[in-house]
C-alpha positions in Angstrom: 12.5 74.5 -38.7 8.8 74.0 -38.0 8.3 72.0 -41.2 11.2 70.0 -40.3 9.8 69.1 -36.8 6.4 68.5 -38.4 7.9 66.0 -40.8 9.9 64.3 -38.0 6.8 64.0 -35.9 4.9 62.4 -38.8 7.6 60.1 -39.6 7.9 59.0 -35.9 4.2 58.5 -35.7 4.3 56.4 -38.8 7.0 54.2 -37.5 5.1 53.8 -34.2 1.7 52.9 -35.9 2.7 50.7 -38.7 4.3 47.2 -38.5 7.4 46.9 -40.8 7.9 44.5 -43.7 11.3 42.6 -44.2 12.1 45.0 -47.2 13.8 48.3 -46.4 12.7 50.0 -49.6 9.1 49.3 -48.8 9.5 50.3 -45.2 11.1 53.6 -46.3 8.0 54.5 -48.5 5.6 53.6 -45.6 7.5 55.9 -43.1 7.4 58.7 -45.7 3.5 58.3 -46.1 3.8 57.0 -49.6 1.2 54.4 -49.2 0.2 53.9 -52.8 3.8 53.3 -53.8 4.5 51.0 -51.0 1.3 49.0 -51.9 2.5 48.8 -55.6 5.9 47.5 -54.4 4.1 44.9 -52.1 2.2 43.7 -55.1 5.3 43.5 -57.1 7.1 41.4 -54.5 4.3 39.0 -54.3 3.9 38.8 -58.1 7.6 38.0 -58.5 7.1 34.8 -56.6 9.7 32.8 -54.5 8.3 34.0 -51.1 7.0 31.5 -48.4 3.4 31.5 -48.0 3.7 33.2 -44.5 5.7 36.1 -46.1 3.0 36.6 -48.7 0.4 36.6 -46.1 2.3 39.2 -44.0 2.9 41.3 -47.0 -0.8 41.3 -48.0 -1.7 42.1 -44.3 0.7 45.0 -44.3 -0.9 46.3 -47.5 -4.3 46.0 -45.8 -3.1 47.9 -42.8 -2.3 50.9 -45.0 -5.7 50.9 -46.3 -7.0 50.8 -42.7 -4.8 53.7 -41.7 -6.2 55.7 -44.6 -9.8 55.0 -43.2 -8.8 56.0 -39.7 -7.0 59.2 -40.9 -9.8 60.6 -43.0 -10.0 64.2 -41.8 -8.4 67.2 -43.6 -7.4 70.5 -42.0 -10.5 72.3 -43.3 -12.7 69.8 -41.1 -10.5 70.2 -38.1 -10.6 74.0 -38.3 -14.4 73.9 -38.7 -14.9 71.6 -35.9 -12.7 73.6 -33.5 -14.1 77.0 -34.6 -16.8 77.2 -32.0 -14.1 76.8 -29.3 -11.2 78.6 -31.0 -12.7 81.2 -33.4 -9.2 82.6 -34.2 -7.1 79.4 -34.1 -3.5 80.2 -35.1 -1.3 78.1 -37.3 1.2 77.9 -34.4 -1.4 76.5 -31.9 -2.5 73.9 -34.6 1.2 72.8 -35.2 1.8 72.7 -31.4 -0.9 70.3 -30.9 0.2 68.2 -33.9 3.8 68.1 -32.8 2.8 67.1 -29.1 0.5 64.4 -30.6 -2.5 65.7 -28.8 -4.1 66.3 -32.2 -3.4 63.0 -34.1 -2.0 63.6 -37.6 0.1 62.0 -40.1 1.3 62.8 -43.6 -0.2 60.5 -46.2 0.5 61.0 -49.9 2.1 64.3 -49.0 -0.9 65.7 -47.3 -1.8 66.1 -43.7 -4.4 63.7 -42.7 -6.1 63.8 -39.2 -7.5 60.9 -37.2 -11.2 60.8 -37.6 -11.9 61.6 -33.9 -8.8 63.7 -33.4 -10.6 66.9 -32.4 -12.7 65.1 -29.7 -9.6 63.2 -28.5 -7.9 66.6 -28.2 -10.6 67.7 -25.7 -10.0 64.5 -23.7 -6.3 64.4 -23.5 -5.2 68.2 -23.5 -6.2 69.9 -20.3 -6.4 73.5 -21.8 -8.7 72.3 -24.6 -10.8 70.4 -22.2 -11.3 73.4 -20.1 -12.1 75.5 -23.2 -14.8 73.0 -24.3 -16.3 73.0 -20.8 -16.4 76.9 -20.8 -18.2 76.9 -24.1 -20.5 73.8 -23.9 -20.9 73.6 -20.1 -20.4 70.4 -18.1 -21.0 67.2 -19.9 -23.7 64.8 -18.5 -22.5 61.2 -18.1 -25.6 59.0 -18.1 -23.5 55.9 -17.5 -21.7 57.3 -14.5 -25.1 58.3 -13.1 -26.4 54.8 -13.6 -23.4 53.1 -11.7 -23.7 55.7 -9.0 -27.2 54.4 -8.2 -26.5 50.7 -9.1 -23.2 49.8 -7.5 -23.9 50.6 -3.9 -27.0 48.2 -3.9 -25.0 45.6 -5.9 -22.2 45.5 -3.3 -24.8 45.4 -0.6 -26.6 42.4 -2.3 -23.4 40.5 -2.5 -22.4 41.1 1.1 -25.9 39.9 2.2 -25.5 36.7 0.0 -22.4 35.8 2.0 -20.8 34.8 -1.3 -19.3 36.7 -4.3 -22.2 36.8 -6.7 -25.8 38.2 -6.5 -28.5 39.9 -8.5 -29.3 37.6 -11.2 -30.6 39.2 -14.4 -32.1 37.6 -17.4 -30.7 39.1 -20.7 -31.8 38.3 -24.2 -29.7 39.7 -27.0 -30.3 39.9 -30.7 -27.3 40.4 -32.9 -27.5 41.3 -36.6 -24.7 41.7 -39.1 -25.4 43.2 -42.6 -23.0 42.8 -45.5 -23.4 45.6 -48.1 -24.9 44.7 -51.5 -22.3 43.6 -54.0 -19.4 43.6 -51.4 -19.0 40.0 -52.6 -19.6 38.7 -56.2 -23.1 37.0 -56.6 -22.9 33.3 -56.1 -19.8 33.4 -53.9 -20.1 32.2 -50.3 -19.9 34.7 -47.5 -18.4 33.4 -44.2 -19.4 35.3 -41.1 -18.3 35.0 -37.4 -20.6 36.8 -35.0 -19.8 37.5 -31.3 -21.7 35.0 -29.0 -22.1 35.0 -25.3 -19.5 33.1 -23.3 -20.6 31.1 -20.3 -18.3 31.9 -17.4 -17.9 30.8 -13.8 -20.0 33.0 -11.6 -20.9 35.8 -13.9 -22.6 34.4 -17.0 -24.7 31.1 -16.9 -25.4 28.7 -19.6 -26.4 30.2 -22.9 -29.5 29.3 -24.8 -29.7 29.9 -28.6 -33.2 31.1 -29.4 -32.9 31.4 -33.1 -30.5 32.0 -35.9 -31.0 33.4 -39.5 -29.2 30.4 -41.1 -30.3 26.8 -40.4 -26.8 25.6 -40.2 -24.3 27.2 -37.7 -21.3 26.4 -35.6 -20.8 27.8 -32.0 -17.2 27.8 -31.1 -16.1 25.5 -28.2 -15.1 27.3 -25.1 -11.6 25.8 -25.6 -11.3 28.6 -28.2 -10.7 32.2 -26.8 -13.2 33.9 -29.2 -16.7 32.8 -28.7 -18.5 33.1 -32.0 -21.4 31.7 -34.0 -20.3 30.9 -37.5 -22.8 31.1 -40.4 -22.5 31.3 -44.2 -24.7 32.2 -47.1 -24.1 32.9 -50.9 -24.1 36.6 -52.0 -26.9 37.7 -54.1 -26.7 40.5 -56.7 -27.9 44.0 -55.4 -28.9 42.5 -52.0 -27.4 42.8 -48.6 -26.5 39.5 -46.8 -28.0 39.5 -43.3 -26.7 37.2 -40.4 -28.5 37.2 -37.2 -29.0 35.3 -34.0 -30.9 35.5 -30.7 -29.7 34.1 -27.4 -30.5 34.3 -23.7 -28.7 33.8 -20.5 -28.6 34.7 -16.8 -25.9 37.0 -15.6 -24.8 38.0 -12.1 -22.9 40.7 -10.3 -19.6 39.4 -9.0 -17.3 41.1 -6.5 -14.3 40.3 -4.4 -13.2 42.5 -1.5 -9.7 42.0 -2.6 -7.8 44.4 -0.3 -9.4 42.8 2.7 -8.7 39.2 1.8 -5.7 37.0 2.9 -4.1 36.0 -0.4 -2.0 32.9 -0.5 1.5 32.9 -2.0 1.7 32.0 -5.7 2.9 28.6 -6.9 5.4 30.1 -9.2 6.2 26.7 -10.7 2.6 26.0 -12.0 1.8 26.1 -15.7 -0.8 28.8 -15.1 1.6 31.2 -13.3 4.3 30.6 -15.9 1.9 31.3 -18.8 0.2 34.3 -17.5 3.3 36.2 -16.1 5.1 35.8 -19.5 5.6 38.2 -22.4 3.6 37.5 -25.5 3.9 38.9 -29.0 2.9 41.4 -30.0 1.3 43.4 -27.2 2.6 42.1 -24.0 6.3 43.1 -24.0 8.5 44.0 -21.1 10.2 46.9 -22.8 12.7 49.2 -21.0 9.9 51.9 -21.2 7.5 49.7 -19.4 10.1 48.5 -16.8 10.8 52.2 -15.9 7.2 53.0 -15.5 6.7 49.9 -13.3 9.5 50.9 -11.1 8.0 54.4 -10.7 4.6 53.1 -9.8 5.3 50.0 -7.7 8.6 50.8 -6.1 9.5 48.3 -3.3 6.0 47.0 -2.8 5.9 43.2 -2.6 2.2 42.4 -1.9 0.5 41.3 -5.2 -2.8 42.9 -4.4 -1.3 46.2 -3.3 1.0 46.1 -6.4 -2.1 45.7 -8.7 -3.9 48.4 -6.7 -1.1 50.8 -7.3 -1.0 50.1 -11.0 -4.8 50.4 -11.3 -4.9 53.8 -9.6 -2.0 55.1 -11.7 -3.8 54.2 -15.0 -7.0 55.8 -13.7 -5.3 58.9 -12.8 -2.9 59.2 -15.8 -4.4 57.5 -18.9 -7.6 59.4 -19.9 -10.1 57.6 -22.2 -9.7 58.5 -25.8 -11.1 57.1 -29.0 -8.6 54.5 -30.4 -7.0 53.9 -33.7 -7.8 50.5 -35.1 -5.7 48.0 -33.0 -4.4 46.2 -36.1 -2.4 49.3 -37.0 -0.5 49.5 -33.7 2.5 47.2 -33.3 2.6 47.6 -29.5 -0.4 49.0 -27.9 0.9 49.4 -24.3 3.9 51.3 -25.7 1.5 53.7 -27.6 -0.6 54.1 -24.4 2.4 55.0 -22.3 3.9 57.4 -24.9 0.7 59.2 -25.8 -0.8 59.1 -22.3 -4.3 58.0 -23.6 -6.1 54.9 -24.5 -9.5 53.3 -24.8 -10.7 50.4 -22.7 -8.7 47.8 -24.5 -5.5 49.7 -24.6 -5.6 50.4 -20.9 -6.4 46.8 -20.2 -3.3 45.5 -22.4 -1.2 48.1 -20.4 -2.4 47.0 -17.1 -2.2 43.3 -18.0 1.5 43.8 -19.2 2.3 45.7 -16.0 0.8 43.1 -13.8 2.7 40.3 -15.6 5.9 42.1 -15.3 5.3 42.3 -11.5 4.6 38.7 -11.2 0.9 38.9 -11.0 -0.9 36.4 -13.4 -3.3 38.6 -15.7 -5.3 37.9 -18.9 -7.7 39.6 -21.2 -11.5 39.6 -21.3 -13.9 41.4 -23.5 -17.3 41.7 -25.1 -19.9 44.4 -24.5 -21.3 46.3 -21.7 -25.2 46.2 -21.9 -26.4 48.9 -19.6 -30.1 50.1 -20.2 -29.9 52.7 -22.9 -26.1 52.5 -22.9 -24.6 49.6 -25.2 -21.0 49.5 -26.3 -18.0 47.4 -27.0 -15.8 47.0 -23.9 -12.6 45.3 -22.8 -11.3 44.7 -19.3 -8.8 42.2 -17.5 -8.7 39.3 -15.0 -6.2 38.7 -12.3 -5.3 35.3 -10.8 -4.9 35.0 -7.0 -4.2 31.8 -5.2 -7.2 30.6 -3.3 -9.6 32.8 -5.2 -9.0 32.0 -8.9 -9.5 34.5 -11.6 -10.9 37.9 -10.6 -12.3 40.7 -12.8 -10.5 44.0 -12.8 -11.5 46.9 -15.1 -8.7 49.5 -15.3 -10.9 51.7 -17.7 -14.0 52.0 -15.4 -11.5 52.3 -12.4 -12.7 54.4 -9.5 -16.2 55.6 -9.7 -17.5 59.0 -8.5 -19.3 57.6 -5.5 -19.0 59.3 -2.1 -19.2 57.7 1.3 -19.0 54.1 0.0 -15.4 53.0 -0.8 -16.5 49.6 -1.7 -18.9 50.8 -4.4 -16.4 53.4 -5.6 -13.7 50.7 -6.0 -16.1 48.0 -7.3 -14.3 47.3 -10.5 -11.0 46.4 -8.7 -12.3 42.9 -8.1 -15.8 43.2 -9.5 -17.9 43.1 -12.6 -21.6 43.7 -12.9 -24.3 41.6 -14.6 -24.3 43.9 -17.5 -21.0 42.6 -18.8 -21.5 40.4 -21.8 -18.4 38.1 -22.0 -17.3 37.1 -25.6 -13.4 36.7 -25.4 -11.2 35.1 -22.8 -8.0 36.1 -24.7 -6.9 38.2 -27.4 -5.5 37.5 -31.0 -6.5 33.8 -30.8 -7.8 31.5 -33.5 -11.4 31.1 -34.7 -13.5 28.1 -35.1 -13.9 27.3 -37.9 -10.7 28.8 -38.8 -10.5 32.1 -40.6 -8.5 32.0 -43.8 -7.8 35.6 -44.6 -6.3 38.3 -42.2 -8.7 39.5 -39.6 -10.3 43.0 -39.6 -9.6 43.2 -35.9 -6.2 41.4 -35.1 -6.7 41.7 -31.3 -10.2 41.8 -30.2 -13.4 40.2 -31.4 -16.6 42.1 -30.7 -18.1 43.4 -33.9 -17.7 40.2 -36.0 -15.4 38.9 -38.8 -16.4 38.4 -42.5 -14.7 37.0 -45.4 -15.2 35.1 -48.8 -12.7 33.2 -50.8 -11.3 36.4 -52.4 -10.4 38.0 -49.2 -11.3 39.6 -45.9 -14.2 42.1 -45.7 -13.2 45.0 -43.6 -15.5 47.0 -41.4 -16.4 49.6 -44.0 -18.2 46.9 -46.0 -20.6 45.7 -43.4 -22.3 46.9 -40.2 -23.7 45.4 -37.0 -26.4 46.0 -34.5 -27.1 44.8 -30.9 -30.5 44.8 -29.3 -31.0 43.8 -25.7 -34.1 42.7 -23.6 -34.0 42.6 -19.9 -36.0 40.1 -17.8 -36.3 39.7 -14.1 
């Protein structure tokens, strides 16, 4: 019976993670974890011919997704047991299987073998209360340098904005140097490598005009702001046994921005406007008003009618019920909010998509923003959201940062419900949008754009074929 339950769990997990092809026989092999056979069948379908270009593209993307899942699920049971050993010296088979079946320890069967998500053990400590307590007992309390920084920064930031009698304050000069390095021989010598690097996006209030200081290539294209992903595009020919380096340096002024949302008089929405219609609608593939989401919304919002209060209830629920956890590659998840609800976990982007979907379902215009956070000694990719309120415009809301551990200052504690600090580097104003110039092959990241994208005429280069680095200098 345990083996049957384990197989059922793995099959359900596979179906949840992986988009389906139009061919039932291929889908059966994918669900069973027979990725190699499924890829052989995909190659056969494409080689046979007669398929529309879009069908070929989608089949090749599906094959690439299977490779990406293999990379994500690259741990074996020996690694899991060794990593858990300091915390569970006598870990039983029953306990391991219980975690697997609950989904707290992310596992799936690939080619007949149990394979675990690369960060499955550390996610277990984040999402399982008993395991979290056990780790704390062994390692002691974990120091959170970012939380300590925000505890000191946010009260002063709010005070500066209040004194300014506006919604922005504390200008900071920021210079970034971004480098993308393609591995030697990832592309045949002489072939052209095309690279899109994330570039700062000027934004009303928070991020001023951007000045390009230098670029590694003499010719480049900066995407117009009409495109949702702000990139600087460069290309260069591959050289044998040499890495290809793409780099730029840019400078801008950023500001703290904060709206005291719960104290403002919000005007009724013009529900006939194009903006309202667009940003309260469903959108394939991650903003869907599923029965699961509708039931959750009813549970959280109830009979509340005020848009700010509805958003506040949704915001608090995510903070209390969806712990941060390292995410699977977004391209391998057909519906990120559904995954977030079912597994009660998510990284910043997953929480943002869940929050955006819940807000839209409740008639609150919501959209995606993302890029990086650039706190001193603490740089990382980051996603958040914006909500639209009549009379205010678009307002930043970060469901991942949520309520901060700050006492005796409610405004600083709830700063990210209506605020964003100057250390937010904005790159994207939407998700899953087109690039400029257009990308030909399937993206490495089908939702977000923070690390970059690379391809050549022979195909896309996935993240395992190049790396990236961000350096930041802070001015006054």
